[in-house]
N, C-alpha and C positions, 0 to 999 in steps of 0.2 A: 561644304567643309564638314569634317568630323573633328570633334575635340580630341585632344590627346588621351583623355580618359576613355572615350568611346573606342578609340583604336586599341588602347592597352588591354581592354577587356572584351574585344569583339570575338576572340577565339575561345572564350571560357567554356561555353557549352560543348563545343566540338572537342576541346581538350578533355573534358569530362568523359566523353565517349571513348576516346582513344586511351585514356587512363584505365578504363575498364578493360579494354583490349590488352593493354600491357600487363595488367594484373592477371588476366586469364592465361596469358602466355607463360608468365613466370610461375604461376601455380601449376600449369600443365607440365612444365619441365621438371619442377620439384617433385611432383607426384610420380613421374616416370623414373626419376632417379631413386626415389624412396622404395619403389616396388622391388628393386634388386636386393633389398635386405642388407646382409653383411658381407657379400662377396666371398663366400666360402670356396667357390671354384672359379678361378679367373676365366677359364674358357666359357663356362656357362654364363658368367656375368657379362662378358663381352658379347656373346650371342644375344642375350636378352636386350642389351642396349642397341644392337643393330636392328632388332625387330621394332623396338620403340622408335628408333630414328626414322624408320620408314613411314610410320603412321603420324609422327609429329608434324612433318611437313604438310601433309594433307589437312590435318586438324587445324594448324595455324592458318592455312589458306582459307579454310572454311570460316574461321573466326574473323579473319580480315574482311571477307566478303560480307559477312553479317553486319559488321560495324560500318563498312563502307556504304551499305545501303541506308543505314540510319543517318550517316553523315551527309549523304547527297542532298536530302531534302532540307536538312538543317543548314547546310552551306548555301543552298539556293535562296532560302529565306533570308539568311544573313546578308548576302550580297544585295538583294532587292531592298531590304530595309536601309542598308548603308547608303545605297545610291539615292534613294528618296530623301533621306535625312541630309545628305551632303548637298544635293542640288537645291532643295527648298531653302536652306540657309543662304546659299549664294543668290538664288533668285530674288529673295526679299531685298537684298542689297541692290540688285539691278533695278528692281521696280522703284526703289526709293530715288534712283537717279534717272527716272523717266524711260527706262528700257523695258522691252517686253520679252522676257526669256521664255523658253519652252519648258514645260515640265518634263520630267524623265520619261513618263509613259508615252508622250506624243512625239518624242525626238528619236528618229531612227538611228542617228549617229550615236547618241548617248546609250540607247538600248543595245546597240551592237557592241559598244565598248564594255557595257555591263556583262553581256553574255560571253564575250571573249575572255574577260577577266575571270568570270566564274568557271568557265571550261578549263582555262589554264590552271587555275588553282586546284580544281577538282582532279584534273589529270595528274598534276604534281603529287597530290595526296595519294592517288591510286598507285602511281609508280613507286613512291617512297614506301608506302605501307606493305606493298607486295614483297619488298625485299626483307621484311621482317621474318618471312618464312625461312629464307636462307640463313639469316643471322641467328634465328632460333636454333636451327640445326647446329650451327657453329658453336653457340653457347652450350648446347647439350653435349656435343662431342668434347669440347674443352673441359667441361665440368666432370664428365666421366673419366677423361684421361687424367685430370688432376687427382681425382679420388683414387684411381688405380695406382698412380705413381706414388702417392703418399702412403697408401696402405702397403704396397709392396716394399717400400723402403724400410719398413719396420719402425719408423719414427712416430707413426700415428696408428691408432687403432682403426679398423675398418669403419667403425661407427663415426669416429671423429672425421675421417677422410670424407665420408659422404656428407656429414653435417657441414663441413667447410665448403664442399662443392656446391651444395644448395645455397649457402650464404653468398658465394661468389656469383651465382646466377642471379640472385635477387639484387645484389649490389649493382650489377651491370644493367639489369632491366632489359626491356625490349629496345632494339635500336634499328635504325634504317641505314642503308648503304647507298651512297651517291655514286654516280658513274665514275667519278674520279677515284673512288676507293675510300674517300672520307666517310666516316660514320658519325651519326648523332643519336642521342637518346630520342626515342619516339615522340615524347611530349615536346621536346625542344624543337624538333623538325616540324611537327604539326603547327605549333604556335607560330613559328617563324613564317611558314608557308601561308597560313591563313591571314595573319596580321599584315604581312607584306603584300599579299594578293589584294586584300581589301583596300589597303592604303594606296597602292599603285592604281587600282581601278578607279576609285573615287577621285584620285588626283588627275587622272586622264580625262574623266568626265568633266570635272571642273575646268580643266585647261581647254577642252573642246568648246565648252559653253562660253568661256571668256573670249576665245578667238572668234567665235561666231558673232558675238555682240560687240567686238572691237575694243575689248578691255585689255590694256597692255600691262597694267600693274596688278600685282598680287601681294597680299600681306601674308606672312607665314605665322602660323600659330607658335606659341611658346609654352613651355612647361618646366617646372622645377624638376631637377634630376635628369636633364638632358645630357647625353654623352658629350664630353668636352668639344669634339669636332663639330657637333651640331649647335652647341650653345653659342658659337661664334656668329651664326646667321639667323637664329630663331628670333621671331618677333620683328624681322626687318621686311623691307619692301623689295620685291624682285621685279625686274622688267623682262617680259617675255621676248621683247625685241632686242634687248641689250642696250637700252637708253643709258647714257652716261649719267652718273649721279645715283644710280641704283645698283643693286646686286644683279648679276646676270645668272642665267641658268647654270653656267659652268661654275660660278662662284659657290653655289650651294650643292654642287655635285649631282645635279638632276640627271638621272639615267645611269648612275653608278651604284654599285652595291652598298657602299658605305656612305652615300650622300643622302640628300633629300629624297624621300620615297623609296629608299633602299631597304636593306634587311632590317626588320624590326623597328623601322622609323615610325614614331608616333606623331610626327608633324604633318600638318596639312596646310592648304592655302585657300584664300577666298579673295574675291575682287576688291580692289582698292582704287579709289578715285582721288585724284590730286585735290588737296585741300580738306579731305575728310578727316575726322578725328581718328587717331590711331588706337588700337586696342591695348597696346603696351607702351608705357613710357620708359625712358632710359632707366629710371629708378626701379621700375617694376622688373626689368630684365636683370638689373644688377642684383636685386634681392633674390631672384631665382637661382643665382649661382653662389649665394653667400654661404659661408661655413657657419650656419646657425642651428645645426642639429647636434645636440649633446648626447653622446653615448653614455651608457651606464658608468663607464670608468672616468667620465668627466671630460674626455677629449671632444673637440669640436670638428664637425664634418659637414660637407655639402649633402643636400638631399640625394644627389646621384650616388654618392658614396654609401649613404645609409641604406638606400634601396638595394644596392649591390650586396651589402652585408645581409640584408633581410633575405634576398634571393638565395644566398649561400646557405643560410639557416634552413630555409624551406627545402632546398635540395637534400640536405642531410636528413630532415624529417621524412621526406618521401622515401629515401633509401632505407631508413630504419623500418618504415611501415611495410615496404616490399619484403624485407628480410623476415619480418614477423609473419606476414601472410604466407610466404613460401614455407617457413618452418611449421606453421599451423597446418598447411596442406600435407606436409610430410608426416607429421605426428598422427594425423587423421587416417593416412593411407598406407602406413607401414604395419606389417605383422610382426616386425622384429622389436621385441621389448627393449633390447640393448640399444638399438638405433633410436627408438622413441625416447628413451631416457637421455641419451646424449643430446638430442635436438631439443628436448624439453629444457635442459639446463641452459642451452644457448637462447632459447625463447625467453626465459626468465631474465637473462642479462640484457637482452635487447628491449624487453618491456620496460625495464627500469630506465634504460638509456633514453627511450622515447619520451617518457614523462619528464626527464631532465631537459631534453632538447625543446620540448614544447613550452616548458616553464621559462627557459632561457629566451626563447623567441618572444613569448608574451611579455616578458620583462623588457626586452629590447624595444618592442613596439610601444609599450606604455611609456618608457623613458624618452623615446625619440618622437612620439606623436604619430608614428606610422600606424596604418591600419593593417591588422593581420589579413592576409589574402588566402582564404580557405581553399580557393581553386588551385593555388600553387603548392600548398603543403599537403592537400588531401590525396590519398591514393584510393580511387573509387571502388576498387575490389577489396579494399581493406574494410570488410563488412562489420556489421554490428557485433557478430559473434567474436571475430578476432579482436576487435577493439575492447570488448568486455573482458576477454581473457587477458589481454596485455595490461589493462587497467587493474584488474584483480591481482595479477602477479606483482605489479609495482606497489600496490597498497599493502599486500601481504609482506613484501620485503621491508617496507617502512615499519610496519608493526613489529616485525621481528627485530630489526635493527634498533628501533627506539626502545624496545623492551630490554635488549641486551645492554644498552647504555643507560637505562633508567631515565629516559627523557619523558618525564611524567606530566609535563604541562604543555607539550605540543603534540596533540593527539592524532592528527591526520596528516597525510601526505600533502594535502592542499595547504594546511596551516604551515607546514614546514617550508614549502616554496614561497609562501607569503612572507615568512620571516626572512628567508634567504634573499629575496629581491626587494623587500620593502622596509626592512628594519636592520640597517647596517650594524648598529651597535649590538643588538641582540644576537644577530647571526655570528658576529665576531666572538661573543661569549660562548655560543653554542659550539663553534669550531674548536675553541680552546678547551671546552669541557670534554668533547669527544676525544680530542688528542690526549688529554690528561688521563682519561679512562683507558684508552688503548695502550698508552705507555706505562701505565701503572703508577702514575703520580698521585692519583686519588682513588678512593674506593668506588666501584660502580654502585655501591649502596648509597652514595652521596645523594644522587638525584639532581636533575638539572634545576628543579625548583629551589633547592637549597643553595646550589651554586650561584644562581641569579640573585638570591637573597643576600648571600655573602658579598657578592660584587656590589650590590646596592649599599650595603653597610659600609664597605670600604670607601665608596664614593662619598657617602655622607660624612664619615668620620675622619678620613685622611686627606682627601683631595681638597686643596686650598690651604693646607698647612705649609709653613716654611720651616725647613730643616735647620735646627740650631738658630732659629730666628733670622736666618740669612736670606735676604730677598732674592739672591741669585739661585737659591735652592728651593724654589716654590714647587709644590707637587701639583701638577695639572692633570695627571691621569695615571693609569697603571696597566700592566700587561695581564693577560689571562694566566700566564705562568705565576704571576704574583698571587693571584687568587688561589691557584693550586697550592702554593707554599703556605698560605694562610690557613687553608683547610687541612693540609697535611695528609698523610697516608693512614693515620690511626689517631684515635683520641686518647689512647693509653700507651704506655711504653711497651714496645716489642722490638726484639732484635732485628736490626737491618731495616726498620721501618721508621719513617720520619714523622715526628709530631708536628702538628700545626703551630702556627705563630699567632698569638692572640693580638687583637687590636690594642689592648692595653700595653703589651710589650712594645709594640711598634710605636705607639704614641710617646712612650718614655724615651725610646732611642731617638725619635725624631726631635724631641725637645732637648734631650741631654746626651748627645753622642759622646762617647769616651774617646773614640779615635776615628780618623778619616784616612782612608787609603790613598795612595798615589793614583792618579787617573790612569785608566786603561782605555784602549781604543778598539772597538769592535766594528768590523765591516758589516753594514746593513744595507738593505734595499727598500726604497719607498717610491711608489708610483713609477717604477721602472728605472729609477736613478739609484746609484750606489753612493753611500756616504759613510764617514767614520763617526760612530756614536761614542762620545766621550762619557765614561762612566766612573763612579767612585763608590766605595763601600763604606757605609757608616756602621760602627759597632757600638752597642750599648751594654747595659748590665745583663740583659736577659735575651737579647736577640741582635741580629745584624740584618741589614738590607742593602741591596744594590740600587743605585739611583742613576738615571740617565740625565746628565747635565744638558746634553744636546736636545733631547725630546721632553725633558722635565717630567719624567714619569718613573714610577716604581717598577723595578724589574724582577726582583727576587727577594725572598725573606728566609731567614734561618733562625729557628728557636734554639736556645741553649738548654732546653729542658731535657735533653737526652734522647735515647731511642736510636 
């Protein structure tokens, strides 16, 4: 038996190798597109691409052969280790029940099954990866055609047309083509082939061993995050002969693509003897399927759902890294300054996007308790140089952005993401502050430190008070827009500029309002739900403010000081 964790990660080292191949192919195509420059002559440009197309196929075949050689020895060792691990676990159970099982190395039948499984998986890998030469040509042709079409339409500059084509190649990545015509991303196809090959081979060896020793019952492993169709039978006992009272092979879909030991299945089985203790209780199995994973937004999900969400985030990160790698290759290999400038601008946007995606996934993993899987988000051709460039761009952007907004007390990009994901209240203030600066509601000279200080002062001085001593009008909180109105646009009177509202003015109006408006209703949204917010306006001698009866918070303030 192999554990679900062993099966889940059995292909990691091989995936790493093929990720390098994919990156090499993407960079190769990007470099060839970049060599054409700005397409000043369509005929010459098309001729250049036809020449590049002829060498691309042979270069990709050469790369595939190189990585296939590396993979062959890695795959052989993987199968041998998996076979030994699986049989030794089962053999210990047999020995405890007085039987004498054969070890893998001395069993001709088991070794034949291991060899057959290895050869089948290796053959599938070779056949699949060879199709990447054809698919790479297709990607190259499509990218060139797209660039030519965009440029000739007049709606895009030649530089932007090439930049978009390179981005499209990187988004697609390398892919394999099945005989049916279906295509898959290279890493997806390799992982599925290796994991399924290992799982099916060890499963057949364990089955052969059980039949030879006369063991009819097998217990199936279980794991959190199983796909719904598999969670129905995981952790249960199956009878190889179809005894009544147990699951049958057909019940678990053995031999089918979407059943036990099918595509990407992480389940295995091991011998079970009547009366033995079970590995999983009913309570254990129930807990594996519980919705006990809390997302950052507070919603509850099963581990399966959370892992699927994590996989989606990892795919987006890999895509962004491929785009950055392709753009870096183009910047390095083009002689056209205009093309280099256009792609550099794209590179900077995606560098910032990558840091945001990585921070979002790290926050998701921290909140849900999942472990980041570097093998799934890493692009192994995304080398140190490209990584340093993208990180440098993202940090530079934050320095510029924070300086423009005078965010003087969150100094680094890392600190910013720590606030965003780990300090809800402070991040809410920061978003409100930036919005106020961008919309001109406060001066950028204010500084986020003063903004936070004023918010703290409002919380100390106003939150907890009751308007007009009415218990129905107690102040529980305030909006960031209220902070904007307290600060104002100017400290002295200027035409068309709003003065701030002092806390003394507000306290006086809270204690002694002269008038209270009729309620108004504003449509609001909270946690995905729409509701009507009931609001009233209180007017005093020197200022007025708007209060939400529904949410018990201060919305807005207006000084009567002029301006």
